[in-house]
C-alpha positions in Angstrom: 23.1 -71.8 -19.2 22.6 -75.6 -19.4 23.1 -76.8 -23.1 21.6 -80.5 -23.7 20.6 -82.5 -26.0 17.7 -85.5 -26.6 18.1 -88.4 -28.1 15.7 -90.6 -29.1 13.8 -92.8 -31.6 10.9 -91.4 -31.1 9.7 -88.3 -32.0 7.2 -88.2 -29.5 9.2 -88.6 -26.5 11.4 -86.0 -27.4 8.8 -83.3 -27.5 7.9 -84.2 -24.4 11.2 -84.7 -22.8 12.1 -80.9 -24.9 8.6 -79.3 -23.8 9.4 -79.9 -20.2 13.0 -78.7 -20.4 11.6 -75.4 -22.4 10.1 -74.4 -19.0 13.4 -73.9 -17.3 14.8 -70.8 -18.1 17.9 -72.0 -17.8 18.1 -74.8 -20.0 18.9 -74.8 -23.7 18.1 -77.5 -26.0 21.3 -77.4 -29.1 19.8 -81.2 -30.2 17.2 -83.3 -30.8 18.1 -86.7 -32.6 16.4 -89.0 -34.0 19.4 -91.0 -35.3 21.8 -92.0 -32.5 24.8 -92.0 -35.5 23.8 -88.2 -36.1 23.9 -87.7 -32.8 27.3 -88.8 -32.1 28.6 -87.1 -35.2 27.1 -83.5 -34.0 28.4 -84.4 -30.5 32.0 -84.4 -31.9 31.3 -80.5 -32.6 28.8 -79.2 -30.8 29.7 -78.0 -26.9 27.1 -79.7 -24.5 26.6 -80.2 -20.8 24.3 -83.0 -21.0 22.5 -85.6 -23.1 19.1 -86.4 -22.5 19.7 -90.2 -23.7 17.1 -92.9 -24.7 18.7 -97.0 -23.8 17.0 -98.7 -26.6 17.5 -97.9 -30.2 17.9 -99.2 -33.5 21.4 -100.0 -34.9 23.5 -98.0 -31.7 22.1 -98.4 -28.2 22.0 -95.9 -25.7 24.4 -98.0 -23.3 27.1 -98.2 -26.2 26.2 -94.2 -27.2 27.1 -93.3 -24.0 30.4 -95.0 -23.7 31.8 -93.4 -27.3 30.6 -90.3 -26.0 32.4 -91.2 -22.7 35.3 -91.7 -25.3 35.2 -88.6 -26.9 36.3 -87.3 -23.7 33.5 -84.4 -23.2 32.8 -83.5 -20.2 29.2 -83.6 -20.9 26.6 -85.5 -17.8 24.8 -88.4 -19.5 21.2 -89.4 -18.2 19.2 -92.0 -19.7 15.9 -91.8 -20.4 13.5 -95.5 -20.5 10.7 -97.1 -20.1 12.6 -100.3 -18.5 14.5 -99.7 -15.2 16.0 -103.3 -15.7 20.0 -101.0 -17.2 19.5 -98.9 -14.3 22.7 -101.4 -12.6 25.0 -101.3 -15.9 24.3 -97.5 -16.6 25.6 -96.3 -13.5 28.3 -98.6 -13.8 29.4 -96.4 -16.8 29.2 -93.4 -14.2 26.4 -91.8 -16.0 24.8 -89.0 -14.3 21.2 -90.0 -13.5 18.2 -92.4 -15.0 14.8 -91.4 -15.8 11.8 -93.2 -16.7 8.8 -93.0 -19.2 7.0 -90.9 -19.2 9.2 -88.4 -17.1 7.8 -86.8 -14.0 8.6 -82.5 -14.0 9.6 -82.9 -10.2 12.0 -86.3 -10.9 13.4 -83.7 -13.8 13.9 -80.7 -11.6 15.8 -82.7 -9.3 18.1 -83.7 -12.5 18.6 -80.7 -13.0 19.6 -80.0 -10.0 22.1 -82.6 -10.1 23.4 -81.4 -13.3 24.0 -77.4 -11.9 25.7 -78.7 -8.7 28.4 -80.9 -11.0 28.6 -77.8 -13.0 28.6 -75.0 -10.0 25.3 -73.3 -11.0 21.6 -73.8 -9.7 18.6 -74.4 -12.0 15.3 -72.8 -10.6 11.8 -74.4 -11.4 10.0 -72.5 -14.2 8.7 -69.3 -12.8 11.1 -68.4 -10.2 12.2 -64.7 -9.5 14.7 -62.7 -7.9 13.8 -60.7 -5.2 15.2 -57.2 -4.7 14.4 -54.4 -2.5 15.1 -50.9 -3.5 13.4 -48.8 -0.4 15.9 -48.2 2.3 19.1 -49.8 1.5 19.1 -51.7 -1.7 19.5 -55.3 -1.3 18.9 -58.8 -3.3 17.6 -61.7 -1.4 19.0 -65.0 -2.2 16.9 -68.2 -1.8 17.1 -68.9 1.5 16.6 -64.8 2.4 19.8 -63.9 3.0 21.5 -61.0 1.0 23.4 -61.5 -2.2 27.2 -60.4 -1.3 28.6 -58.5 -4.4 32.2 -58.7 -5.5 32.4 -54.8 -5.4 30.4 -51.9 -4.8 30.0 -50.9 -8.4 28.9 -54.2 -9.1 26.0 -53.6 -6.7 25.3 -50.1 -8.1 25.3 -51.1 -11.5 22.4 -53.5 -11.0 19.9 -51.3 -8.8 20.7 -48.8 -12.0 19.4 -51.7 -14.4 16.3 -52.5 -12.0 16.1 -48.6 -11.5 15.7 -48.0 -15.2 13.0 -51.1 -15.1 13.6 -52.9 -17.8 14.5 -49.6 -20.4 17.4 -50.0 -22.6 20.3 -47.9 -21.6 23.5 -46.9 -23.7 26.7 -48.4 -22.4 27.6 -44.7 -22.6 24.9 -43.7 -20.8 25.3 -45.8 -17.5 29.7 -45.1 -18.0 28.4 -41.7 -17.9 27.0 -41.8 -14.7 28.4 -44.0 -12.5 31.9 -43.0 -13.5 31.3 -39.4 -14.3 34.8 -39.1 -12.2 37.0 -41.0 -14.3 38.8 -40.5 -17.9 36.9 -42.7 -20.7 39.6 -45.4 -21.0 39.3 -46.3 -16.9 35.7 -45.7 -16.8 35.2 -48.1 -20.1 37.6 -50.6 -18.3 35.6 -50.1 -15.2 31.9 -50.4 -16.6 33.7 -54.0 -18.5 34.9 -55.3 -14.9 31.7 -54.7 -13.1 29.9 -56.2 -16.3 31.5 -59.5 -16.5 31.1 -59.0 -12.1 27.0 -58.5 -12.4 27.0 -61.6 -15.1 28.7 -64.0 -12.7 26.9 -63.5 -9.5 23.5 -63.9 -11.4 24.6 -66.7 -13.1 25.5 -68.3 -9.8 22.2 -67.4 -8.2 20.5 -69.3 -11.1 19.1 -66.2 -13.1 21.9 -66.3 -16.5 19.7 -64.4 -18.8 18.5 -61.9 -16.3 21.3 -59.3 -18.2 20.5 -58.4 -21.5 23.9 -56.8 -23.6 22.9 -56.0 -27.3 24.1 -53.5 -29.8 25.8 -51.3 -27.0 22.5 -51.1 -24.8 22.2 -52.8 -21.6 18.9 -53.7 -19.2 17.3 -56.5 -17.2 14.6 -58.6 -17.9 11.9 -57.4 -15.3 10.1 -60.5 -15.8 12.4 -62.4 -13.4 12.6 -59.5 -11.1 9.9 -59.0 -7.8 11.0 -55.5 -6.0 9.4 -53.7 -3.1 8.7 -50.5 -5.7 5.9 -52.7 -7.8 4.1 -53.4 -4.4 4.5 -50.1 -3.0 2.3 -48.7 -6.4 0.7 -50.9 -6.0 -0.5 -49.9 -2.6 -0.3 -46.6 -3.6 -3.0 -46.3 -6.8 -5.1 -48.5 -4.2 -8.3 -47.3 -3.1 -8.9 -46.0 0.5 -10.8 -48.5 2.7 -12.9 -46.9 5.5 -12.8 -49.8 7.8 -10.5 -49.8 11.0 -7.8 -51.8 9.3 -6.6 -48.9 6.9 -4.6 -47.3 9.8 -2.5 -50.3 10.6 -2.1 -51.1 7.0 -0.4 -47.5 6.7 1.6 -47.9 9.7 2.7 -50.7 8.3 3.5 -49.3 4.8 5.7 -46.6 6.2 7.5 -49.0 8.4 8.4 -50.5 4.7 8.6 -47.7 2.6 9.2 -44.8 5.0 12.8 -44.7 4.6 12.7 -43.9 1.4 13.6 -45.0 -2.1 17.6 -46.3 -2.1 18.3 -43.7 1.0 20.7 -45.2 2.3 22.8 -45.9 -0.8 23.1 -42.4 -1.8 22.9 -43.0 -5.5 23.0 -39.6 -7.5 20.9 -41.1 -10.4 18.9 -42.3 -8.1 17.5 -38.9 -6.4 14.9 -37.9 -8.8 13.4 -41.3 -8.5 13.3 -40.9 -5.0 12.1 -37.6 -4.8 8.9 -38.9 -7.2 7.7 -41.6 -4.9 8.5 -39.6 -1.7 6.0 -37.0 -3.8 3.5 -39.9 -4.5 4.2 -41.1 -0.2 2.9 -38.2 0.6 0.3 -37.9 -1.5 -1.2 -40.8 -0.6 -1.4 -40.3 2.8 -2.6 -37.2 2.5 -5.3 -38.2 0.4 -6.1 -41.0 3.1 -6.2 -38.7 6.2 -8.8 -36.6 4.2 -10.9 -39.1 3.7 -10.8 -40.1 7.2 -11.6 -36.2 8.1 -14.8 -36.5 5.8 -16.3 -39.6 7.6 -15.6 -37.5 11.1 -12.8 -39.6 12.4 -10.2 -36.4 12.9 -8.0 -38.3 15.3 -7.3 -41.0 13.1 -6.2 -38.4 10.3 -4.0 -36.8 12.4 -2.9 -40.1 12.8 -2.4 -41.0 9.9 -0.9 -37.7 9.2 2.0 -37.9 11.8 2.7 -41.3 10.6 3.8 -39.9 7.2 5.4 -36.7 9.4 7.8 -39.2 10.8 9.4 -40.1 7.3 9.7 -36.4 6.4 9.2 -34.0 9.4 9.1 -30.7 7.1 7.2 -31.2 4.4 5.5 -28.8 3.6 1.9 -30.6 2.3 1.9 -32.3 5.6 2.4 -29.8 8.0 0.0 -27.6 6.5 -2.8 -31.0 6.4 -2.2 -31.3 9.5 -2.8 -27.7 10.8 -5.8 -27.7 8.4 -7.1 -30.4 10.1 -6.6 -29.3 13.7 -8.3 -25.9 12.4 -11.6 -28.0 11.8 -11.1 -29.5 15.2 -10.4 -26.0 16.8 -7.6 -27.4 18.4 -6.0 -24.0 19.1 -3.2 -25.2 21.4 -2.3 -28.2 19.2 -2.1 -25.6 15.6 0.4 -23.0 17.5 2.5 -26.2 18.7 2.7 -27.7 16.1 3.5 -25.0 13.8 6.2 -23.5 16.3 7.9 -26.7 16.5 7.8 -26.8 12.5 8.8 -23.2 12.1 12.2 -23.4 14.4 13.2 -26.8 12.4 12.6 -25.2 9.6 14.7 -22.4 10.3 17.4 -24.1 12.1 18.1 -26.6 8.7 17.0 -24.0 6.0 17.2 -20.9 7.9 13.8 -19.7 6.3 10.3 -18.9 6.9 7.2 -21.5 6.7 4.5 -20.9 3.9 2.7 -17.4 4.2 -0.4 -19.2 3.8 0.5 -21.4 6.8 0.8 -18.9 9.5 -2.3 -16.8 8.2 -4.2 -20.1 8.6 -2.5 -19.9 12.1 -3.0 -16.1 12.6 -6.8 -16.4 11.4 -7.4 -19.6 14.3 -6.0 -17.7 17.1 -8.9 -14.9 16.0 -11.6 -17.1 16.0 
C-alpha cells in the first residue's frame, strides 16, 4: 500500500488529484492539506510514502517545503504538481521523484505511481486489474506477463488455493488449520499458519495486490472482485444454452481440453475433493444434455462424439456410458453397443472388481434380442 499526502492551497486541485488516486486500490491517501505549515507539522509524525506537492503556495512555497521535508530525514518521495513548468530544473535539483503538470493526466499519473512502486519494491496496477487464477488441472496463479507465480512454500500456495476455493467466504483460522495442518499438534500448526499467512501477504503485495487478503477477527478471506478464475468461466459455459449450430461441437472439444483434467486434479488437496466431484458432475450433465439435443435433431454421430469426449475425461462415468449405449440402441448399432459394453465391463472389473449396472446389462440384452 502506498501512503500518500496531497498539499495544495486550492481545494479543487486536491479534490481532483484525490479522485484520480482513489481509483488505485494500492494507494491510500493519509492526508490532504491546504496549509503547507500544517502539512509540515503532520509529516513529522505521519508515516508517508509520497507527498504530492504544489509549488506556488502562500507563506511556504512547495520548493521550500520540499527542502524542509528532506531535512526531516523521512523516506517519503516528493512529486511536484503545478501549473507552471519553469520550476522543473530547480525541482529536480532537490532530487524529487517526479514533476506533474496540472491538470494531471491519468496516464501520466500511472507512470509516476509505477516509479514510486519501483522505489518501494512494489507494483501498482491500473484500476480494474485482476489476478488471474487457474484451478483446473494444476492450481496456478499467473503474473502480468503470463508466467506462473513462484510460491515460497507449497503450503503457502495451498493456503491461497483454499481461500480461492472458498470463493470469498470468511473462514475461521481454526478451520483452516484443521484442514491444512490436520496431522500437526496445535502449537506447530498455528505457527505454520502464521508463517504461511505472512508469506502469502508478502507474495501478493509483491504482485501488486496487497489488499486481496482480508484477515479480521480471526477469520480470513480473499476479495474475489480482484480475482478472475477459470471456474467462473466454466460455470458460465455450463449454464449456457446448447447451441444447435455446427460450431458447438468444436466448442465442446475446446472446453474438454481446458477443463477435462478436473478441478485442482494435479494438486491432490483433500479439502478440494468435494468441489472436484461437484464440478465433474456438472461437466458430465452438460455433455449428456448437449448430446441428447444433438440426437433429437437427428445428429446422432455428433451426439456420440460428444459422449466420447466426456468419456476421455472419465471412462468409467456411469451416466456417460449409459447415455452412449442408449444412443447406440437408438441407432440399432448392435456391434458398437456390445463392443463398448464389454470394454466398460472389463475396465470396471479391473479397477473396482464390480459389474456394470443391471439396467445397462438389460439394455444390451434387449438390443441383441431385437
